C-alpha positions, -999 to 999 in steps of 0.1 A, spaced: -117 500 197 -122 462 192 -97 436 201 -65 436 180 -66 414 149 -39 389 159 -37 353 147 -40 324 170 -8 306 177 -15 278 202 -35 247 203 -49 224 177 -67 237 145 -101 238 160 -89 257 191 -68 281 169 -99 288 147 -121 294 177 -96 318 192 -92 336 159 -129 340 156 -131 353 191 -104 379 186 -113 389 150 -150 395 143 -141 404 107 -134 367 101 -171 358 106 -181 382 78 -152 371 56 -163 335 60 -199 343 51 -188 365 22 -166 339 6 -190 311 14 -219 329 -4 -197 340 -33 -185 305 -41 -219 289 -34 -234 313 -60 -207 305 -85 -207 268 -81 -245 266 -84 -239 278 -120 -205 264 -129 -219 230 -139 -243 249 -162 -214 266 -179 -196 233 -184 -228 217 -198 -232 246 -223 -195 244 -234 -196 207 -240 -231 206 -256 -235 188 -290 -266 211 -298 -250 241 -314 -282 261 -313 -282 258 -276 -248 273 -275 -247 298 -304 -272 321 -322 -284 305 -355 -271 336 -374 -236 329 -361 -237 293 -370 -250 302 -405 -222 328 -409 -194 303 -401 -211 277 -423 -211 301 -453 -174 305 -449 -168 268 -448 -162 265 -411 -180 240 -389 -184 259 -356 -189 227 -336 -152 219 -343 -141 251 -326 -165 256 -297 -140 263 -269 -115 280 -291 -142 305 -302 -156 310 -267 -121 316 -252 -112 341 -280 -144 361 -274 -139 360 -236 -104 375 -240 -118 403 -263 -145 410 -237 -118 412 -210 -98 437 -231 -130 459 -232 -140 455 -195 -105 460 -180 -104 497 -188 -140 500 -175 -130 484 -142 -99 505 -141 -120 536 -145 -144 525 -118 -117 518 -91 -98 550 -101 -127 574 -99 -148 559 -71 -141 548 -35 -143 513 -23 -178 518 -8 -191 525 -44 -172 503 -68 -176 470 -49 -214 472 -46 -216 483 -83 -196 452 -94 -218 428 -75 -250 446 -82 -243 444 -120 -239 405 -117 -271 402 -97 -291 422 -123 -277 402 -152 -285 369 -135 -322 379 -136 -318 384 -173 -304 350 -178 -333 336 -158 -355 349 -186 -332 336 -214 -331 301 -201 -367 300 -192 -376 310 -228 -349 287 -244 -334 316 -263 -310 303 -289 -274 312 -282 -280 314 -244 -251 290 -238 -226 314 -254 -239 344 -236 -239 326 -202 -203 312 -208 -191 347 -214 -210 361 -183 -199 335 -158 -163 335 -169 -161 373 -164 -181 369 -131 -157 343 -117 -126 364 -124 -138 399 -114 -159 389 -84 -132 367 -69 -104 392 -77 -124 419 -59 -129 396 -29 -92 389 -24 -82 425 -30 -107 435 -3 -94 409 21 -59 425 17 -75 458 28 -89 441 59 -60 418 70 -23 422 75 3 399 60 7 380 93 -31 377 96 -34 366 60 -9 337 64 -29 326 95 -64 332 82 -65 327 44 -65 290 48 -96 293 70 -113 318 47 -105 295 17 -121 266 37 -153 287 42 -154 292 4 -148 256 -2 -177 247 19 -198 270 -2 -183 254 -32 -195 221 -18 -230 234 -14 -233 248 -48 -230 215 -68 -252 198 -43 -279 224 -49 -275 220 -86 -275 182 -86 -306 182 -63 -326 209 -82 -316 210 -118 -338 181 -129 -368 194 -108 -368 232 -113 -347 235 -145 -316 255 -152 -334 289 -154 -344 289 -117 -308 282 -106 -300 318 -117 -323 330 -89 -306 308 -63 -272 323 -73 -286 359 -72 -297 352 -36 -262 343 -26 -247 373 -42 -272 395 -24 -257 383 9 -223 392 -3 -234 428 -6 -243 427 31 -209 413 40 -191 440 21 -210 466 40 -201 451 73 -164 444 65 -157 480 55 -155 489 92 -124 467 97 -107 477 65 -110 514 77 -96 504 111 -66 487 96 -59 517 73 -61 541 102 -39 520 126 -12 514 101 -15 549 85 -23 534 50 -40 552 22 -77 551 28 -98 529 5 -127 552 12 -112 577 -13 -108 572 -50 -74 559 -60 -71 581 -90 -47 574 -118 -52 560 -153 -76 533 -163 -46 513 -177 -25 516 -145 -28 479 -138 -12 469 -171 15 496 -167 24 484 -133 27 448 -145 51 460 -172 71 481 -148 74 460 -116 94 427 -116 73 411 -89 41 417 -109 57 405 -141 66 372 -124 32 369 -110 17 374 -144 40 348 -159 31 324 -131 -6 329 -138 0 323 -176 15 289 -171 -8 280 -142 -38 287 -165 -20 269 -193 -20 235 -175 -56 240 -165 -68 249 -199 -50 220 -216 -67 196 -191 -101 213 -192 -103 212 -230 -93 175 -231 -119 167 -205 -146 186 -224 -139 164 -255 -143 133 -235 -176 145 -218 -190 157 -251 -188 122 -265 -200 105 -234 -230 127 -223 -252 141 -251 -279 153 -226 -272 188 -210 -287 177 -176 -265 146 -176 -234 167 -184 -244 192 -157 -247 163 -131 -213 149 -142 -195 182 -137 -212 187 -103 -196 154 -92 -162 166 -104 -167 198 -85 -176 179 -53 -145 158 -55 -123 189 -61 -139 207 -32 -135 177 -8 -98 175 -15 -94 213 -13 -112 214 21 -90 187 36 -58 205 25 -71 239 37 -80 227 71 -50 204 76 -21 220 57 -26 255 43 -24 275 76 5 255 89 25 260 57 18 297 53 23 306 90 55 284 95 71 284 61 58 313 41 45 312 6 73 291 -10 60 256 -3 24 266 -11 35 278 -45 60 249 -53 40 219 -41 12 224 -67 37 230 -94 56 198 -87 22 179 -84 11 191 -118 44 180 -134 39 145 -119 2 144 -130 9 154 -166 38 129 -168 15 101 -158 -11 112 -184 16 114 -211 24 78 -203 -12 66 -200 -40 91 -210 -70 72 -196 -102 91 -192 -104 83 -155 -68 95 -150 -77 128 -167 -105 133 -142 -81 125 -113 -54 148 -124 -81 175 -130 -92 171 -94 -57 172 -80 -47 202 -101 -77 223 -92 -77 214 -56 -40 223 -52 -47 256 -69 -76 265 -46 -61 252 -14 -24 263 -17 -15 282 -49 -42 309 -47 -39 317 -9 -1 319 -12 -4 344 -41 -30 365 -24 -9 369 8 17 387 -12 -8 414 -21 -12 423 16 23 438 15 19 460 -15 1 493 -24 -36 493 -31 -29 503 -67 -11 469 -71 -40 450 -55 -70 465 -71 -55 474 -105 -25 452 -113 -40 422 -94 -73 426 -112 -55 429 -146 -35 398 -139 -67 379 -129 -87 391 -159 -67 402 -190 -36 381 -184 -57 351 -172 -79 351 -202 -51 359 -226 -35 327 -213 -68 308 -216 -71 319 -253 -35 310 -261 -36 275 -246 -71 268 -260 -57 272 -295 -25 253 -285 -46 224 -273 -63 224 -308 -30 223 -325 -16 195 -303 -47 173 -307 -43 175 -345 -8 161 -341 -19 134 -316 -37 133 -282 -5 122 -263 11 155 -273 -14 174 -252 0 159 -220 36 160 -231 31 197 -237 15 199 -203 46 186 -187 66 214 -204 41 241 -193 41 228 -158 79 231 -158 77 267 -169 52 273 -141 77 260 -116 104 284 -129 79 313 -126 72 303 -90 109 307 -82 109 341 -99 80 352 -77 97 339 -46 129 358 -54 111 391 -58 87 385 -29 117 385 -5 123 421 -13 89 432 0 87 449 34 75 428 63 46 437 87 56 459 116 
């Protein structure tokens, strides 16, 4: 048997990481997996932002859809994000039972390759759509990449909870997140360097290549997941979980911890959606050209990833290992309250970008790793079903609700968007305390 999966405890960050990699070969594959996953996503994220903030409606929507809304006296360009978020939520309602059926009826070695294989094949289809300038490609791509981001990342973290224990997760998730952040750095760099030369269509092929490497990593990491399950006498992920396709939503309704996690996600998404929609309005007015919008968003992503990496390497592991999940959940909540308070007093475009960067960086570097460590101490049904339901249906339901709330607040005055953000951030903090209270009741690692 390989060396025990024990976290490093002595020396500086570099020495600790070196020791952890020596003791835990699974870390190498986890690094490569998350690096490629986020590289592939961030190559395409600026394309999504460019489509969502486009002033050319035929680039975003099919002509028939534009005509239908016009015949009913509605200018679709006034409700771009609201319409997109509404459709994404409906798509999630359809796909969640499909995903529930997949994980209930098939073992891990089947459903994980199926999920990633589906995304790779559809990327090839988008290559054709963008290469042929098919009208409405922006809407279809926005739907696809939003679903991809939620399902692919949710599956990744659920799988990591199969591979690592809670103690290991608190020691390693910061490093794994940093590997993903480096991939998130590379993605916008690739996009910024290539989009003007090769066009948006060929970026789809670049992303498909990264996702293909993820399939290799899944195959290699299964070995360590099986070892952990055998050593700790856990239910094997190599067998179908069984149960209902709606078990995830039922678990959320029944279990207090999952309910608080869902509420936490709702308000966390809320502050992000309010800020995202306000930024999209600013960018739509400032950058009429899709390539220019894509480049702008790639710069925002680079700034977010730079700050995220600094925190992941310098703070995340120390906080989670020494102090548990509490500081990692509460620090982002308090930072968001401060950021929205500043914007409520002075909503300058530059400040909006700065708060967006801080908000997203704190989510990726602290908030997300802290939440995911909790799933290492619960049943696989909670991870793959309830966790996925929270990260898809609940997440997109919150997106939809706050997209329309943003529209309502802007009609009453732009300052109210940020005042509302302060209130939402306060509710997010309350939810974080609820999660921490329930998290203390979970069993610890043996």
